[in-house]
C-alpha positions, -999 to +999 in steps of 0.1 A: -238+101+130-202+087+129-200+059+102-187+027+110-156+033+090-148+069+101-153+053+140-118+034+133-098+068+130-100+072+170-080+042+174-050+057+151-055+041+123-062+055+089-083+039+062-075+041+026-094+031-007-081+005-028-094+016-061-094+046-085-115+054-115-129+085-134-165+079-120-150+076-085-129+112-090-156+131-111-190+118-099-185+133-063-180+096-047-146+104-035-151+134-019-183+120-001-160+089+010-135+115+023-162+137+043-185+107+056-161+079+062-126+096+069-109+078+039-076+093+042-057+080+009-060+061-024-040+031-036-038+019-074-022-008-090-021-020-130-052-044-121-071-017-108-062+007-137-070-022-163-106-026-147-112+016-147-101+020-185-116-014-195-150-008-182-155+030-173-167+049-210-152+080-194-119+070-209-129+059-244-124+094-261-091+103-245-079+068-257-091+073-291-073+107-293-042+090-276-042+059-303-040+087-331-007+101-314+030+088-322+030+071-286+042+038-271+016+020-252+034+027-222+032+066-230-002+065-234-015+043-203+012+069-185-010+098-196-041+085-188-032+072-152-011+102-144-043+122-152-061+104-128-036+102-101-034+142-103-070+147-100-071+124-070-044+143-053-061+173-057-091+162-044-072+150-013-050+183-009-069+200+016-065+168+036-031+165+031-024+203+041-049+200+069-033+168+089+003+181+086+012+159+057+001+126+073-028+120+051-042+126+018-017+104-002-024+089-038-003+060-048+009+053-084+030+023-093+060+019-113+059-002-144+058-039-128+083-050-159+113-028-138+109-050-106+146-062-111+161-029-123+168-007-096+182+021-117+153+017-144+127+020-110+145+052-101+143+067-132+106+059-140+095+069-103+113+104-110+095+107-146+060+099-129+068+122-097+074+153-119+048+145-140+019+144-114+039+172-096+017+170-065+035+169-030+009+142-017+017+116-045+035+083-035+055+063-058+044+024-055+078+005-059+077-036-055+097-048-024+123-068-048+158-064-035+161-043-063+130-025-057+144-018-021+177-004-036+157+020-059+134+027-025+164+041-005+175+062-037+143+076-035+142+082-002+174+103-002+161+121-033+130+131-007+100+110-028+073+096-010+069+057-017+047+031-009+069+003-011+045-028-017+042-069-019+056-073+014+047-113+027+074-116+055+091-103+085+125-105+066+112-086+035+095-058+059+127-055+081+146-046+049+126-022+037+126-001+071+166-005+072+169+011+037+143+037+050+166+047+080+196+045+060+182+069+031+169+093+058+205+092+077+225+100+045+199+130+037+204+142+074+243+137+069+241+160+039+219+185+059+188+179+038+154+178+057+137+148+063+103+160+077+083+162+047+091+125+033+062+101+038+064+063+033+045+032+038+053-004+039+024-027+023+022-060+039-004-083+022-025-106+043-054-128+028-030-144+003-009-156+029-037-174+046-052-187+009-018-204+002-014-221+034-048-228+055-052-261+036-016-274+051-025-264+085-042-281+110-078-265+115-070-243+147-043-224+126-063-219+097-070-180+090-048-169+118-013-172+102-016-136+082-032-118+112-002-131+136+021-122+113+007-087+108+010-085+145+047-098+144+054-072+118+039-045+142+059-057+173+090-052+149+079-017+140+076-005+175+113-015+182+124+002+153+105+035+153+103+040+187+139+030+196+171+044+200+184+044+163+154+062+149+152+085+175+178+109+161+159+111+127+126+115+147+139+146+165+148+161+132+111+155+120+111+124+103+084+102+102+081+065+111+073+041+080+037+029+088+026-006+081+000-002+057-025-037+057-030-047+021-049-078+004-073-070+032-105-086+012-113-118+024-111-147-003-120-176+021-158-174+022-158-194+055-141-161+075-158-131+083-158-107+054-144-079+076-118-101+090-085-083+078-098-052+089-114-057+123-087-079+138-055-052+129-071-019+138-044-002+159-023+029+161+001+040+136-011+018+107-031+020+075-056-004+059-062-001+022-096-016+017-114-027-016-150-012-022-167-047-013-149-046+020-155-013+027-190-014+020-192-046+044-176-029+073-199+001+067-227-023+072-216-046+100-183-040+109-170-032+146-142-007+154-120-012+184-083-015+191-078-053+182-043-051+169-025-053+204-047-082+218-029-113+224+002-096+204+025-114+228+014-146+218+018-136+179+053-155+178+042-186+193+014-189+164+041-186+139+064-209+153+033-236+152+028-231+115+065-236+112+060-266+129+033-278+105+056-273+079+054-240+068+086-220+061+072-186+064+103-168+047+101-192+017+065-186+015+068-149+015+095-150-014+070-172-033+042-149-029+060-123-036+072-137-070+034-146-078+022-109-068+045-095-095+033-117-120-003-111-112+006-073-118+026-080-146+002-099-164-022-072-155+000-044-172+004-064-199-032-064-208-033-027-200-006-021-228-026-042-249-056-020-242-042+009-253-022-002-282 
């Protein structure tokens, strides 16, 4: 019997798990999720690693050994994290190979301390890429202006990237433009564009949480989903349009939207709201454990992303008329998101110090 999560695949969407830990990797839990629920990838971030390292006893022996060595806290953390990511990549290698390199990716984030340092981000990304040394690794980079500059350089270098902390249409369109520029530069140098996989992580529930109390009731809980639908309309224009067609003919992959922050924060809404409403072709949803469990229990898989998609711009226009500047909101939420990752990363470094 197909699980409710696995049923999503028939509508062209990949489900990734937004979590990593030694328990997940070593207990057989991840292998079971891949087999039963068709989980097609993993994402991690500093907060996820802090929770894993601080609560899972499997890390303690290695941590003691690392503390005895003359290493910086960053080096200690990266040794632990890259070992986990490498193991996850290995567990997903057969999926990566059997899917023509479409599935089986595992994301590892560069230090959020580098969010305003394009050159430092590229340098760190290359070090992590070479340390893990797995073709299904994705380097996670925040979508600051400097991060987008670094992202373009990484695409030119042929590295898989998950560009994250996207909250506005302007931000995601800047990312797509950088991706296509990077691919065009590779193609102009007669370098292959076929094996590069990137995703654009578009955050959802934080949008509604930030503005619901400023909106009339009929718009509450509606803005994030309609923002995602507008981003998808832009995706279709760009990656099924003329400019990208030349790269597509050379085997380049479109940069899928990856729905992130899909755990429902408002208890008044369905706990599977940001999964059910955004199932559709050529997208990914990275889902935390609790939301995954909820969908497995009572989620309904259906092609919902394109339902009423033509009215999505008018919903955003109504939000703007109600006093919400969506571009300013996106910039603020990105700054807030960076601070959360920065704080979690500082806690991580303190933990391993």
